[in-house]
C-alpha positions as CSV (number, residue, x, y, z in Angstrom):
1,X,5.6,-28.5,15.6
2,X,5.6,-24.7,16.0
3,X,4.6,-22.9,12.8
4,X,6.3,-19.7,11.6
5,X,5.1,-17.3,9.1
6,X,6.6,-13.8,8.0
7,X,4.2,-11.2,9.5
8,X,4.3,-7.3,10.1
9,X,7.2,-5.9,12.2
10,X,5.9,-4.3,15.0
11,X,7.9,-0.5,15.5
12,X,10.4,-1.6,13.2
13,X,13.5,0.9,13.6
14,X,14.1,0.8,10.0
15,X,10.8,1.7,8.7
16,X,11.0,4.6,6.2
17,X,7.7,6.7,7.1
18,X,8.1,9.9,5.7
19,X,5.0,12.8,6.6
20,X,3.5,13.9,3.5
21,X,0.6,16.0,1.8
22,X,-1.5,13.4,0.8
23,X,-4.7,13.6,-1.8
24,X,-5.0,14.9,-5.5
25,X,-6.0,18.4,-4.0
26,X,-7.5,19.6,-1.0
27,X,-11.0,18.9,-2.3
28,X,-10.2,14.9,-2.1
29,X,-8.9,14.5,1.6
30,X,-8.2,11.4,3.0
31,X,-10.2,9.6,5.9
32,X,-9.2,6.9,8.7
33,X,-10.2,4.0,6.0
34,X,-7.9,5.7,3.8
35,X,-4.9,4.3,6.0
36,X,-3.5,1.1,4.7
37,X,-3.8,2.0,0.8
38,X,-0.9,2.5,-1.4
39,X,0.0,5.7,-3.0
40,X,2.4,7.6,-5.5
41,X,4.4,10.5,-5.4
42,X,2.6,13.3,-7.2
43,X,4.2,16.9,-8.8
44,X,2.7,19.0,-5.7
45,X,5.1,17.9,-2.9
46,X,2.3,15.2,-2.4
47,X,1.2,11.7,-2.6
48,X,-2.2,10.5,-4.6
49,X,-4.2,7.3,-4.6
50,X,-2.7,4.5,-7.1
51,X,-4.2,3.2,-10.5
52,X,-4.1,0.0,-11.6
53,X,-0.5,-1.1,-12.6
54,X,1.1,1.6,-11.0
55,X,4.1,0.7,-9.2
56,X,3.5,0.8,-5.5
57,X,5.3,4.0,-3.8
58,X,4.6,3.6,-0.4
59,X,1.4,3.0,2.0
60,X,-1.0,5.5,4.3
61,X,0.4,4.8,7.8
62,X,-1.4,7.6,9.5
63,X,-3.1,10.7,9.5
64,X,-3.5,13.9,11.3
65,X,-6.3,16.2,11.8
66,X,-4.4,19.4,10.6
67,X,-4.3,20.2,6.8
68,X,-1.3,21.5,4.7
69,X,-0.4,23.4,1.2
70,X,-3.8,25.4,1.5
71,X,-6.0,22.1,2.6
72,X,-4.3,19.0,1.7
73,X,-4.5,16.0,4.2
74,X,-1.7,15.9,6.1
75,X,-0.2,12.2,7.3
76,X,2.6,9.9,6.8
77,X,3.4,7.2,4.1
78,X,5.6,4.0,4.6
79,X,7.8,3.4,2.0
80,X,9.6,0.3,2.7
81,X,9.5,-2.8,4.9
82,X,6.5,-4.8,5.4
83,X,2.6,-4.2,4.9
84,X,-0.4,-6.1,4.4
85,X,-2.4,-6.1,1.0
86,X,-5.2,-7.9,-0.8
87,X,-4.5,-10.2,-3.9
88,X,-7.1,-8.3,-6.2
89,X,-9.2,-9.6,-8.5
90,X,-6.8,-9.2,-12.0
91,X,-5.2,-12.3,-10.4
92,X,-6.6,-15.0,-12.5
93,X,-4.9,-17.8,-10.8
94,X,-3.1,-17.9,-7.7
95,X,-0.1,-15.7,-6.6
96,X,2.8,-17.2,-4.9
97,X,5.7,-16.0,-2.3
98,X,8.4,-14.3,-4.0
99,X,6.3,-13.1,-7.2
100,X,7.0,-9.2,-7.6
101,X,3.6,-7.0,-7.1
102,X,2.0,-3.9,-8.9
103,X,-1.0,-2.2,-7.6
104,X,-4.3,-3.8,-8.7
105,X,-7.8,-1.9,-9.0
106,X,-7.6,-0.2,-5.7
107,X,-10.7,0.6,-3.4
108,X,-12.0,3.9,-4.0
109,X,-10.8,7.0,-1.6
110,X,-12.9,7.0,1.4
111,X,-14.0,3.3,1.4
112,X,-12.6,0.8,3.9
113,X,-9.8,-1.4,2.7
114,X,-6.3,-2.3,1.9
115,X,-3.8,-2.1,-0.5
116,X,-4.6,-4.1,-3.6
117,X,-2.0,-5.9,-5.6
118,X,-1.4,-8.5,-8.4
119,X,1.6,-10.1,-9.6
120,X,3.5,-7.7,-12.3
121,X,6.7,-6.1,-13.5
122,X,7.7,-3.5,-11.6
123,X,10.8,-1.6,-12.5
124,X,11.8,1.0,-10.1
125,X,9.7,0.6,-6.5
126,X,9.5,-3.5,-6.3
127,X,7.5,-5.3,-3.5
128,X,7.4,-8.8,-3.5
129,X,4.9,-11.0,-1.6
130,X,6.5,-12.6,1.5
131,X,3.4,-14.6,2.9
132,X,-0.2,-16.0,2.1
133,X,-2.7,-16.1,4.5
134,X,-4.9,-18.8,2.2
135,X,-4.1,-19.9,-1.2
136,X,-3.3,-17.0,-3.2
137,X,-6.4,-16.7,-4.9
138,X,-8.0,-13.1,-5.4
139,X,-9.0,-11.8,-2.4
140,X,-6.3,-13.2,0.0
141,X,-4.5,-11.5,2.2
142,X,-0.7,-11.2,2.0
143,X,2.3,-9.9,3.6
144,X,4.4,-8.2,1.4
145,X,7.8,-6.5,1.6
146,X,9.8,-3.5,-0.2
147,X,13.0,-5.2,-1.8
């Protein structure tokens, strides 16, 4: 029997990807290792890294070599559809398909890795697990989508 799993959608024409200034300030530039990490909007017309328990507003999708706004990294943020994430260390049991998620303790900016999540109760920016590669334990990769 053929097995079907939900996966990322390649070239999704409905993905909401926006251009953005990235980072807390011009001294905290994003690098290639930050692609795939979660972000939230900040007051300087920019997106900044998530902290533990933050709602996920988007995920860094790409970076450009130029800077904007006096030195901020310029790139793009995917605000919907599907992205890969890793179930974070806060998960003490097992996550399951259908659970809503929030940001777990993030990997430091500039360090390789992708968005870390765990089950939570987001009020505004709702993402849910749609597939888990593994058992749902901390460290397993999953696919999440914005609902």
